[in-house]
Residue, then its C-alpha position, 0 to 999 in steps of 0.5 A: m564209521n566215522n570215515t564212512v559218514i564223512t564219505i557219505f556226506v561228502v558225496v551227498a554234498a557233491i551230488a547236491i552241489v552238481l544239482q544246484t550247478g545243473v539247476l543254476i545253468a538251466l535258469y541261465k539258459a531259461l533267463r538268457e531265452s527270455s532276455a532274447r525274446i523280450e529284447g525282440i519284442a522291444g525291438r518290434l515295439e520300438q519299430q511300431a511305436s516309433p512313427v506313432l510317437t513321432t506323430a503324437h510329438a508333431i501333433l503336440e508341438d503343432a496343437q501347442p500354440k493353439i491350446a496357449e492361444i484357446s487358453t488365452n481366448l478363454v481367459e480374455s472371454t471370461a473377463m469380458l463375461r465378468e464385466h458384462v455380467a457386472q454391467v448387467g447386474e448393475a443395470t437390473g439394480e437400476i431397473v429394479e430401483r426405478v420400478r420400485l420408484q414407480a411403484v410408490r408413485l403409482d401408489e401415491f397416485v392411486t391412493n390420491a385418486a381414491h381420496k379425490l373420488e371420495a371427496t367428490s362423492e361426498i360433495l356430490q351427495t351433499s350438493v346434488l343428491s340431497p337437494m334432488r331428494r328434497v325437490r323430488a319429495i316437493v314434486q311428490a307433494l305438489s302431485a298428490g295435492l293436485n291429485f287430491l283436487r282433482a278427485h275432490r273436483a270430480r266428486k263435486k262434479s259427479n255430486s252436482t250431476e247426480v243432484e241434477d240427475e235427481e232433479m231432472f227425474i223428479 
């Protein structure tokens, strides 16, 4: 029994080895076919990509000096732009300072004019309007006096006419 078990074990091991060998051979053939297909695809890809890569390489070689020139121009333009912005900033600062000074001067001018207008108004009030009021009061007083005198004379005259009328009537 011992011998038969060993024989069975050896037979099973031999069958397993033969099966493994068959599987390995099948894997080898499949790998070889896949490798052949991949080599074919790689060859076709290389044939199709080669002109594209050559064209791209030529474009990059042609564009490289232009890109360098564009970069240089961009750096120079940026520097000039910064310089101009700084100049504009300085000019704006000067303009703002001048406007501020002119505003201060204008404020002083308006304040001074207002003070002079007040002083002129006071002088006009005391020198011209007050005497004019006094003159007007005197003129009104004279007018009232003259009206009174006229009214008094008219009464005397009407009284004397009435007296004369009465005397003539009698």
